[in-house]
C-alpha positions as CSV (number, residue, x, y, z in Angstrom):
1,X,-3.0,7.7,28.7
2,X,-1.0,10.0,26.4
3,X,-2.7,11.4,23.3
4,X,-1.5,11.6,19.8
5,X,-3.1,13.3,16.8
6,X,-2.9,11.1,13.7
7,X,-3.3,12.9,10.3
8,X,-4.6,10.1,8.0
9,X,-6.2,10.9,4.7
10,X,-6.5,7.2,3.5
11,X,-8.2,5.9,6.7
12,X,-11.7,5.0,5.7
13,X,-10.7,3.2,2.5
14,X,-10.6,-0.2,4.3
15,X,-9.6,-2.3,1.2
16,X,-6.8,0.0,0.2
17,X,-3.3,-1.1,1.2
18,X,-2.6,2.5,2.3
19,X,-5.4,2.2,4.9
20,X,-4.0,-0.9,6.6
21,X,-1.0,0.8,8.3
22,X,-3.1,3.8,9.4
23,X,-6.0,1.7,10.8
24,X,-3.6,-0.6,12.6
25,X,-2.0,2.4,14.3
26,X,-5.4,3.6,15.5
27,X,-6.3,0.1,16.7
28,X,-3.2,-1.0,18.5
29,X,-1.5,2.2,19.8
30,X,-3.8,2.2,22.9
31,X,-2.3,-1.1,24.0
32,X,1.0,0.8,24.4
33,X,-0.2,3.8,26.3
34,X,-1.2,6.2,23.4
35,X,-4.7,7.3,22.6
36,X,-5.0,8.3,18.9
37,X,-7.2,11.1,17.8
38,X,-7.6,10.5,14.0
39,X,-8.1,13.4,11.7
40,X,-9.7,12.3,8.4
41,X,-11.5,14.0,5.5
42,X,-15.3,13.6,5.3
43,X,-15.5,11.8,1.9
44,X,-19.2,10.9,2.3
45,X,-18.8,7.4,3.6
46,X,-17.9,5.8,7.0
47,X,-17.1,2.1,6.9
48,X,-18.8,-0.2,9.4
49,X,-15.3,-1.4,10.5
50,X,-14.7,1.9,12.2
51,X,-17.0,0.8,15.0
52,X,-14.5,-1.9,16.0
53,X,-11.5,0.5,16.3
54,X,-12.6,2.1,19.6
55,X,-10.8,5.4,18.9
56,X,-11.8,9.0,18.3
57,X,-12.2,9.8,14.6
58,X,-12.7,13.4,13.7
59,X,-14.3,14.0,10.2
60,X,-13.4,17.3,8.7
61,X,-14.8,19.2,5.7
62,X,-13.1,18.2,2.4
63,X,-13.0,19.9,-0.9
64,X,-11.0,18.2,-3.7
65,X,-9.2,20.1,-6.4
66,X,-11.8,19.6,-9.0
67,X,-14.6,20.9,-6.7
68,X,-12.5,23.8,-5.6
69,X,-12.0,25.1,-9.1
70,X,-15.5,24.1,-10.2
71,X,-17.0,26.3,-7.4
72,X,-14.8,29.2,-8.4
73,X,-15.9,28.8,-12.0
74,X,-19.5,28.8,-10.9
75,X,-19.1,31.9,-8.8
76,X,-17.4,33.6,-11.7
77,X,-20.2,32.5,-14.0
78,X,-22.8,33.9,-11.6
79,X,-21.0,37.2,-11.5
80,X,-20.8,37.4,-15.3
81,X,-24.5,36.6,-15.6
82,X,-25.4,39.5,-13.3
83,X,-23.2,41.8,-15.2
84,X,-24.2,40.7,-18.7
85,X,-27.8,39.5,-18.2
86,X,-28.9,41.0,-21.5
87,X,-26.5,38.7,-23.5
88,X,-28.2,36.7,-26.2
89,X,-25.7,33.9,-26.0
90,X,-24.8,33.2,-22.4
91,X,-22.0,30.7,-21.5
92,X,-23.4,27.5,-20.2
93,X,-21.5,25.8,-17.4
94,X,-21.7,22.1,-17.1
95,X,-19.8,20.0,-14.5
96,X,-19.7,16.9,-16.7
97,X,-18.0,18.9,-19.5
98,X,-15.3,20.0,-17.1
99,X,-14.8,16.4,-15.9
100,X,-14.6,15.2,-19.5
101,X,-11.9,17.7,-20.2
102,X,-9.5,15.6,-18.2
103,X,-9.6,12.8,-20.7
104,X,-8.8,14.4,-24.0
105,X,-7.5,12.1,-26.8
106,X,-5.8,15.2,-28.4
107,X,-2.1,14.9,-27.3
108,X,-1.7,18.7,-27.2
109,X,-4.7,19.1,-24.9
110,X,-3.5,16.2,-22.7
111,X,-0.1,17.9,-22.4
112,X,-1.7,21.1,-21.5
113,X,-3.8,19.4,-18.8
114,X,-0.7,17.6,-17.5
115,X,1.2,20.9,-17.3
116,X,-1.7,22.5,-15.5
117,X,-1.7,19.6,-13.0
118,X,2.0,20.4,-12.3
119,X,0.9,23.8,-11.1
120,X,-2.5,23.3,-9.5
121,X,-1.8,19.9,-7.9
122,X,1.2,21.2,-5.9
123,X,2.1,19.4,-3.7
124,X,-1.0,17.2,-4.4
125,X,-4.6,17.3,-5.3
126,X,-5.8,17.1,-1.7
127,X,-4.2,20.3,-0.6
128,X,-7.6,22.0,0.0
129,X,-8.1,19.7,2.9
130,X,-5.4,21.5,4.8
131,X,-7.5,24.4,6.1
132,X,-10.3,22.3,7.7
133,X,-8.0,19.6,9.0
134,X,-5.6,22.1,10.6
135,X,-8.5,24.1,12.1
136,X,-10.0,21.0,13.8
137,X,-6.7,19.6,15.0
138,X,-5.5,22.9,16.4
139,X,-8.8,23.3,18.2
140,X,-8.3,19.9,19.9
141,X,-4.7,20.9,20.8
142,X,-6.0,24.1,22.4
143,X,-8.7,22.3,24.4
144,X,-6.9,19.1,25.4
145,X,-3.4,18.0,26.4
146,X,-2.0,16.5,23.3
147,X,1.4,14.8,23.6
148,X,2.5,14.1,20.0
149,X,1.6,14.2,16.3
150,X,1.9,11.5,13.6
151,X,1.3,12.3,9.9
152,X,1.4,9.7,7.2
153,X,1.7,10.2,3.4
154,X,0.6,9.9,0.7
155,X,-0.9,12.6,0.3
156,X,1.9,15.1,1.2
157,X,-0.8,17.4,2.5
158,X,-0.9,15.3,5.7
159,X,2.7,16.4,6.4
160,X,2.1,20.1,5.7
161,X,-0.9,20.0,8.1
162,X,1.4,18.4,10.8
163,X,4.1,20.9,10.1
164,X,1.8,23.8,10.9
165,X,0.4,21.9,14.0
166,X,4.0,21.5,15.2
167,X,4.5,25.3,14.8
168,X,1.2,25.8,16.6
169,X,2.4,23.7,19.6
170,X,5.9,22.4,19.9
171,X,5.3,18.7,20.6
172,X,7.0,15.6,19.1
173,X,6.1,14.9,15.5
174,X,6.7,11.8,13.5
175,X,6.3,12.1,9.7
176,X,5.6,8.6,8.3
177,X,6.5,8.1,4.7
178,X,4.7,5.0,3.4
179,X,6.1,6.1,0.1
180,X,9.0,8.6,-0.3
181,X,8.3,12.1,-1.5
182,X,10.9,13.5,-3.9
183,X,12.9,10.3,-3.9
184,X,9.9,8.1,-4.9
185,X,11.1,6.3,-8.1
186,X,7.5,6.3,-9.5
187,X,7.0,10.1,-9.3
188,X,8.3,12.3,-12.1
189,X,7.8,16.0,-12.5
190,X,9.1,18.8,-14.7
191,X,12.4,20.4,-13.7
192,X,10.7,23.5,-12.3
193,X,8.2,21.4,-10.2
194,X,11.1,19.2,-9.0
195,X,13.0,22.3,-7.8
196,X,10.0,23.7,-5.8
197,X,8.9,20.2,-4.6
198,X,12.4,19.4,-3.2
199,X,12.6,22.7,-1.5
200,X,9.1,22.2,0.0
201,X,10.1,18.7,1.4
202,X,13.2,20.1,3.0
203,X,11.3,23.0,4.5
204,X,8.4,20.8,5.7
205,X,10.5,18.3,7.5
206,X,13.1,20.6,9.0
207,X,11.3,20.6,12.4
208,X,10.1,17.0,12.3
209,X,11.4,15.0,15.3
210,X,11.6,11.7,13.3
211,X,10.9,10.4,9.8
212,X,9.7,6.8,9.4
213,X,9.7,4.6,6.4
214,X,8.5,1.1,5.6
215,X,11.8,-0.5,4.6
216,X,15.5,-0.2,5.6
217,X,16.4,0.6,2.0
218,X,13.8,3.4,1.9
219,X,15.3,4.8,5.1
220,X,18.8,4.7,3.6
221,X,17.6,6.5,0.4
222,X,15.8,9.1,2.5
223,X,18.9,9.9,4.5
224,X,20.6,11.1,1.3
225,X,18.2,14.1,1.2
226,X,17.8,14.5,5.0
227,X,21.3,13.5,6.4
228,X,20.7,15.3,9.7
229,X,17.2,13.9,10.4
230,X,16.3,11.0,12.7
231,X,15.1,8.3,10.2
232,X,13.6,5.1,11.5
233,X,12.4,2.2,9.3
234,X,9.3,0.6,10.7
235,X,8.0,-2.3,8.6
236,X,4.3,-2.8,8.2
237,X,2.8,-6.2,8.9
238,X,-0.3,-8.4,9.0
239,X,-3.3,-7.8,11.2
240,X,-3.9,-10.8,13.5
241,X,-7.6,-10.1,13.6
242,X,-7.9,-10.9,9.9
243,X,-6.9,-14.5,10.7
244,X,-9.0,-15.2,13.8
245,X,-11.8,-16.8,11.7
246,X,-9.2,-19.2,10.2
247,X,-8.0,-20.2,13.6
248,X,-11.5,-20.9,14.7
249,X,-12.2,-23.0,11.6
250,X,-9.0,-25.0,12.0
251,X,-9.8,-25.5,15.7
252,X,-13.1,-27.0,14.7
253,X,-11.1,-29.4,12.5
254,X,-12.6,-28.2,9.3
255,X,-10.9,-29.8,6.3
256,X,-8.0,-27.6,5.3
257,X,-6.1,-30.2,3.6
258,X,-5.1,-29.7,-0.1
259,X,-8.2,-30.4,-2.3
260,X,-6.0,-32.3,-4.7
261,X,-3.5,-34.0,-2.4
262,X,-1.8,-35.6,-5.4
263,X,-1.1,-32.1,-6.8
264,X,1.4,-29.5,-5.8
265,X,-0.8,-26.4,-5.5
266,X,0.4,-22.8,-6.0
267,X,-2.0,-19.9,-5.4
268,X,-1.7,-16.2,-6.3
269,X,-4.3,-13.7,-5.3
270,X,-4.1,-10.0,-6.4
271,X,-3.6,-7.7,-9.3
272,X,-1.2,-8.3,-12.1
273,X,-1.2,-4.6,-12.9
274,X,-1.8,-5.0,-16.6
275,X,1.0,-7.5,-17.0
276,X,3.7,-5.6,-15.0
277,X,3.5,-8.5,-12.5
278,X,4.4,-11.3,-14.9
279,X,4.2,-15.1,-14.1
280,X,6.0,-16.1,-17.3
281,X,9.1,-17.4,-15.6
282,X,7.0,-19.9,-13.7
283,X,5.3,-21.3,-16.8
284,X,8.5,-21.4,-18.8
285,X,10.3,-23.2,-15.9
286,X,7.6,-25.8,-15.7
287,X,7.7,-26.3,-19.5
288,X,11.5,-26.6,-19.6
289,X,11.7,-29.0,-16.6
290,X,9.0,-31.2,-18.1
291,X,10.8,-31.3,-21.4
292,X,13.9,-32.3,-19.5
293,X,11.9,-35.1,-17.8
294,X,12.5,-33.6,-14.4
295,X,8.8,-33.1,-13.5
296,X,5.3,-34.0,-14.5
297,X,3.2,-30.9,-15.0
298,X,0.0,-32.9,-14.4
299,X,1.0,-33.0,-10.7
300,X,1.0,-29.2,-10.5
301,X,-2.0,-26.9,-10.0
302,X,-1.8,-23.1,-10.2
303,X,-4.7,-20.9,-9.1
304,X,-5.1,-17.2,-9.7
305,X,-7.7,-15.0,-8.0
306,X,-8.2,-11.4,-8.9
307,X,-6.8,-9.8,-12.1
308,X,-6.3,-12.3,-14.9
309,X,-4.6,-10.1,-17.5
310,X,-3.0,-12.2,-20.2
311,X,-2.9,-15.4,-18.1
312,X,-4.7,-17.6,-20.5
313,X,-2.4,-16.5,-23.4
314,X,0.7,-17.1,-21.3
315,X,-0.3,-20.5,-20.0
316,X,-1.5,-21.6,-23.5
317,X,1.7,-20.5,-25.1
318,X,3.6,-23.0,-22.9
319,X,0.9,-25.7,-23.3
320,X,0.0,-25.5,-19.6
321,X,-3.6,-24.1,-19.8
322,X,-4.9,-27.4,-18.3
323,X,-3.1,-26.9,-15.0
324,X,-4.2,-23.3,-14.5
325,X,-7.4,-22.2,-12.7
326,X,-8.5,-18.6,-13.0
327,X,-11.0,-17.9,-10.2
328,X,-11.7,-14.2,-10.7
329,X,-12.2,-11.8,-7.9
330,X,-13.4,-13.2,-4.6
331,X,-13.8,-11.9,-1.0
332,X,-10.7,-11.6,1.1
333,X,-11.9,-14.1,3.6
334,X,-12.4,-16.7,0.8
335,X,-8.9,-15.9,-0.5
336,X,-7.4,-16.6,2.9
337,X,-9.2,-19.9,3.1
338,X,-8.0,-21.0,-0.3
339,X,-4.4,-19.9,0.5
340,X,-4.5,-22.0,3.7
341,X,-5.2,-25.0,1.5
342,X,-2.3,-24.3,-0.8
343,X,1.2,-25.9,-0.7
344,X,3.1,-22.8,-1.9
345,X,2.0,-19.1,-2.1
346,X,3.0,-17.2,-5.1
347,X,4.2,-13.6,-4.8
348,X,4.6,-11.8,-8.1
349,X,6.1,-8.3,-8.3
350,X,7.3,-6.1,-11.1
351,X,10.7,-7.1,-12.4
352,X,12.0,-3.5,-12.4
353,X,14.7,-1.6,-10.5
354,X,12.1,0.8,-9.2
355,X,10.8,-1.9,-7.0
356,X,14.0,-2.3,-5.0
357,X,12.9,-0.3,-1.9
358,X,9.4,-1.7,-1.6
359,X,8.0,-4.7,0.2
360,X,4.5,-5.8,-0.9
361,X,2.1,-6.0,2.0
362,X,1.0,-9.4,0.8
363,X,4.2,-11.0,2.1
364,X,3.2,-10.2,5.7
365,X,-0.1,-12.0,5.1
366,X,1.9,-15.0,3.8
367,X,3.9,-15.0,7.0
368,X,0.7,-15.2,9.0
369,X,-0.5,-18.1,6.9
370,X,2.7,-19.9,7.7
371,X,3.1,-21.2,4.1
372,X,6.3,-21.4,2.0
373,X,6.6,-18.6,-0.6
374,X,7.8,-18.5,-4.2
375,X,8.5,-14.9,-5.0
376,X,9.1,-13.7,-8.6
377,X,10.5,-10.2,-9.0
378,X,13.5,-7.9,-9.3
379,X,16.9,-9.4,-8.6
380,X,17.7,-7.4,-5.5
381,X,16.1,-5.1,-3.0
382,X,14.0,-5.1,0.2
383,X,11.7,-8.0,-0.7
384,X,14.6,-10.3,-1.7
385,X,16.5,-9.4,1.5
386,X,13.4,-10.1,3.7
387,X,12.7,-13.5,2.1
388,X,16.3,-14.6,2.4
389,X,16.6,-13.3,6.0
390,X,13.5,-15.0,7.2
391,X,14.0,-18.2,5.0
392,X,10.3,-18.3,4.2
393,X,11.0,-19.5,0.7
394,X,12.6,-18.5,-2.6
395,X,13.0,-15.2,-4.4
396,X,13.8,-15.6,-8.1
397,X,14.4,-13.2,-10.9
398,X,15.5,-15.3,-13.9
399,X,14.5,-18.5,-15.7
400,X,17.4,-20.5,-14.3
401,X,16.8,-19.4,-10.7
402,X,13.0,-20.2,-11.1
403,X,13.8,-23.6,-12.5
404,X,16.1,-24.4,-9.5
405,X,13.6,-23.2,-6.9
406,X,10.7,-25.0,-8.6
407,X,12.5,-28.3,-8.9
408,X,13.5,-28.1,-5.2
409,X,9.8,-27.5,-4.3
410,X,8.5,-30.2,-6.6
411,X,11.0,-32.9,-5.5
412,X,10.1,-32.2,-1.8
413,X,6.4,-32.5,-2.6
414,X,6.9,-35.7,-4.5
415,X,9.0,-37.3,-1.8
416,X,7.0,-36.1,1.3
417,X,3.5,-35.2,-0.1
418,X,3.9,-31.7,1.3
419,X,6.2,-28.6,1.3
420,X,7.4,-27.6,4.7
421,X,7.9,-24.1,5.9
422,X,11.4,-24.1,7.3
423,X,11.5,-20.4,8.2
424,X,13.8,-18.6,10.7
425,X,11.1,-16.2,11.7
426,X,9.1,-15.1,14.7
427,X,5.7,-14.4,13.1
428,X,4.8,-11.9,15.8
429,X,7.7,-9.7,14.7
430,X,5.8,-8.9,11.5
431,X,2.4,-8.2,13.0
432,X,0.7,-4.8,12.8
433,X,0.5,-4.9,16.6
434,X,4.3,-5.0,16.7
435,X,4.4,-2.2,14.2
436,X,2.3,0.0,16.5
437,X,4.5,-0.9,19.4
438,X,7.5,0.4,17.5
439,X,5.7,3.7,16.9
440,X,4.8,3.9,20.6
441,X,8.4,3.2,21.6
442,X,9.6,6.0,19.3
443,X,6.9,8.4,20.6
444,X,8.0,7.6,24.2
445,X,11.6,8.2,23.3
446,X,10.9,11.5,21.6
447,X,8.8,12.7,24.5
448,X,11.6,12.2,27.0
């Protein structure tokens, strides 16, 4: 079996969305002829789930940016104490004081800290992991036959490590950008930092054999900065193992019918990010359609699990608090069970142009649950294209489009007692297993 080194900072953070793609690569690449050797930082914890991955994970020493400078200050203080041990008023160093200094309410101090971050966190705050990760990975490359490298960002340091490994031994290298680097719409730097950052990106990837992204639009955007590079969009997906327990429950004929069969049930589970993900269109559409005598809101149930920012206020403002259930945070397995009992799964994303190139990982989970989707978000982009291409439901971005979609869903439910998924989709195409296969196919192609 061929071997690939995977540089993966966010690997052990099992519940983080960033971890899912990385862990899936480690889990499924062996099925397609590639043995991953995963290089991760030792952050002081190892999840039990790692035991199920059946792959080599190399934990390397890690020093974050705060610790790096904290240790330097301590050494400097120690030197000063030796030189001035007769001082009547020695300087007292306290780690907590230094930590607190990052949260000044004084705007001038905050600006100074921000400017310092532009300098010291270049290209990111994990850059001091580079030395130990490169040392361990290059040692493995010297002792074993390694056939390829995959690095995945964020952080960018993963790519700078891989760049140096590529120079150490010229083997195929895939740089996976889960989020873009300089072309990321959510990243903003000073003019000077932008200049050096863009130059670093061009220099870092000049010898990469392929760049991968998570959407077609991200790949198109990346090509504007790297027109001569091989850029391949490889979508993420759902992990079939997350749904095995549901299949077992259904096979035992547990009751997975709607708890309130006379009600059209919508479910949303996840963060609302302080109101950036806004369900207002849904409530306003229900209110308007009821006022127009086109639906009866008492036949609708909306459940929210996770973040509940502003939900009560929004629902109450439209007189719909009685149809809303706010369940708080519950375990992921429980979320999946409740979603399986729903009629329609809600997907709420930020109605902002910056969202155009992103596809929330939740949509792949919805594919696996085989439920129709009502997506509320920006008027165009990768998510809208995916929903329309697969016909898994509706993507709306205005009050009128929300009313139209909601009325179609409601009328179907009233007439048939259910809402069918009439998708044009092969669910397996959107699995993490298929994602790993595409990486393996690309590795095989680059190796030949």
